[in-house]
Structure formats: structure tokens, C-alpha cells
N, C-alpha and C positions, 0 to 999 in steps of 0.2 A: 584203516577205512582203504588205504591208498593202495595197501599190499591183497590187498580182498580180487580175489579171480572174479571179474562180471560175466555171466553167461550173456550169451546174444544170439538170436532167431536169423539176425543176418548179417553178409558179408558187408554191407554197405555199414556198420554202424560205426566199427573200430577206424574204418575208414573217415568216416564224417568226422567222426569225435578225434583222430588226429590231425586232421586240417583242420582243426577248433582250437587247438594245443593242447587239448587234454588229453594228460599223459596217467593209463589205466591200463591196466591188464583185462583187455576183454576174449572172451573164448568164444567164439562161432560153434553152435551146434550145427553138427549137416547128417542129415536134413533139418533145417531150422523148424519147418511145420508141416503138416498135410494136410488132402482132404480126404472126403470120403470117393470113392467114385463116381464120374456120373450119371442117375440114373436112368438116362434115355440117350436112347441112340437108333438112326438113322431115321429119323424126322426132317422135316421137308425146310429147308434153310431159306426161311420168308423174310426174315431181317436184312438186310443189307448189311447195317454197321449199330452194332448196340455200346452204352455207356452201361458201366456196370461196378456203382461204388457209393458212396456217400453222396446226397448231394450237397454238392459245398464247393465253392468258386476253389481252393486250392486241390481239389481232386479232379479239378477239369469239366467240371458238366459244360461251361458256357464255353472254353475251349471247343469239347465235341461238335456244340451247335455249330459253331464260326465254321468248323468243315464239314459239317450236315448242307450247314448256304453254299459253300463251294460244291460239294457233291450234287447240290439240285442244280447245277450251272451247266456241270456235267451231263449226267443223266435227271432228268424232271421227275420219276417216278421211285427216287429213290426209297427206300422203307428204313428208318433207323428208329430205336426203341433208347428212353433211355428209363432207368431202373435203378433201384438204392435207396437206402434209406435215408429220409429229409425232412426237414419241418415244415408247416403249412407255408409259411413263409419262404420259403425257398423253394417249395412246389409253384407256386403263386408266379414269384420271382423266372422261374425256368419258362413255366409257359406263355410268359408275358413277353421275354425275351426270345424265343420262338417265332411268336406273331411277329414282332420290329423286324425279325431278321426274314420274315417270309417264307417260313418253313411249317408252320404249326400243323397242314395238313400233310406231312413228310414226316412227323413225329410223334410216336405213340408213346406216352408217360404209363408207367406202373411204380406207384412208390410205395414203399413200404413192404412189398412182396415177400410172402413165405417163402423160406430158402428154398424147397421143391420145387416152386413156380419160378422163380428165381433161375433155375438149374433146366426148366423146360426150355425156359427162353432163350440161356445162353445156346442151350442146344439145336433152336431153331434158327442161329443167326451163324450169317456169314464173317464176321472178325468184329472181336471187340476193340473199339478205340480208347484208350486208353492214357488220357493226356495229365496223368496227375504230377503235382508239383512237389507233394509232399509223400513219402512212405519210407517205412523200412523194410517191412516184407508185403510186397502186394499179393494179398490172399486169392480176389479175384482171380489174378491174374493166373493164378495157379487154378481155379475152379474153372474158369475159361477152357482153358489147355486138356482139362479132363473130360470137358467136353466135346476136345475136339476143335474147339473154336480157337485160330488163331488170334495174335493182339498185336497191335500197333503200339506201340507205350511211347513215349518223351525220354531220350535214355538218359533220364536221373540214377545216383548211382545205386538206388534199390536193385530199378532192371539192369542194371549192367551186370552189375553181378551177382545180382541172384539168378540172373536167366541169361548169362552171359551165352552157356551153351544149348541153347535152344533157336532151331531155325524158323519156331512157328513166332516167337514175339520179335515184331520187327521195330529197330530202334531208330528215331529222329532226336534231331536237336530238338533241346526243350523250350518251348515256347512259339516254334517255327513253326506255325499254323501251314502252311502252305507244303513245308516239307510232309507233312503228315496228310495232308491232301491227296496229294501225290501218289507219296508210297500208295495210300488206300484207293486211290484212283487204279494203281497200276496194279496191285491183288485183285483187286474186281474183276477188272478187265479182261486179266490172262485167269481167271477162273485157279489160279492158284490156290486158293483157299481150299479147292476141292482135293488136293493133297492130302489137306490134313484132317478132313472133315471127316468125323469118325473115329479117329485113331486116339488111342490112349499116349498122353504125355510121353512115357517112357520111348515112344516111335519117332515122336518129333524132334529128339536130342542129336545134333551132327554127333561124327564120330573126335569134334577136335575138342573139347571140354565137357564141364559137366557143372550142372546148378548146383 
């Protein structure tokens, strides 16, 4: 087993295994994953910020709500969206924390939506905030980019390695809510998100690297 090559979909996997002292032959498939093109275009961007992932603490849903609470202090009328698969208990907990933060009126919740609806909602979002702490290849980031929606994410290895050459993925220090808030405000205030809206992922890459 030790000499058997292992195929991986993410460039972060051999890096993290090496950091753990695991010596195996890991060969990364490039590209590791793919998504169907976003079927929606030209929609009004009605949501300022969106969370799209499994609704769980390790995927950053509560960090997202804390960022939204900061954004509401900057601009009262912020419209935010939480969508993704989550249990009934997590749905209740997420709504409760939004209420405790005073942002229940700013956040729309769409739990367990079908993929077509999720893609439509992504295409109606100016920016996706993805504060996940645990990932291999973030498929939801790829789906957001396919809809021309830029992403702000913690710079964990899965983000740093797999989206290194993509200007539309803005990376912040992990767990730094204030930096994530600041970069979000900069992107919304400058209307920088318009530069990516409606553009496919290929046209969002810079010329200094590839994903």
C-alpha cells in the first residue's frame, strides 16, 4: 500500500499530508473537478453577500453571520443570503444566532434548495463569502465563479493552492473576521464585483498562474 500511487483532486492534499508527516505518493489530477456552466446570466444582483456551503460551524456559517453584522454597521440596508444543506437543528441555530446579532431582518435563509435554484441565487449575488475552515477542493467556489460571482475566502491551503491564479477569489487571513469584513466593504464600495459579474471563470484568471 505504501508504494501505491494515490490520485487526489486537490493540490492541498499532498501539502497537508506532508505537513502531517505522512509519506505517500500523491498525484494530483488537474483539473481535479469541474462544474456545469451556470445556466443564468443577466440577472439583477439583489443580494450583497451570500453564503453557499453546507450549513455547519466548520464551513463558516457563523463567521459569515458575524461579517454580516459588521457590514450592517457600515450600511444598514445590507441584503445577505444563507443557503446550503443543513439539518433542522442547524437551521434553527443559525436563525437564532442571526437574531442574537441583530441581523435577522437582513438575512434571507434558503436551506436545502435544489441546485438550479442555488445557481440562480448565486447569479443574483454580488459577492460570495466563504469562510470555511476545512476543505479539499471547494466546489461551491467554482460554482460561484461560473456565475460570475467573486468570492472572499479564508486563505486555507484548499483555497490558496486551487485558486492561486484567480483574481476573483480574494483571500484573507483565516479566522480574521475584521479583515474579511474590510475586504468585503472594499469590494462592495468600489463596485469591483461588477468587473466579474457575468464573466465565466476562464476570463477571471490572471496571467501569473493557473488553478
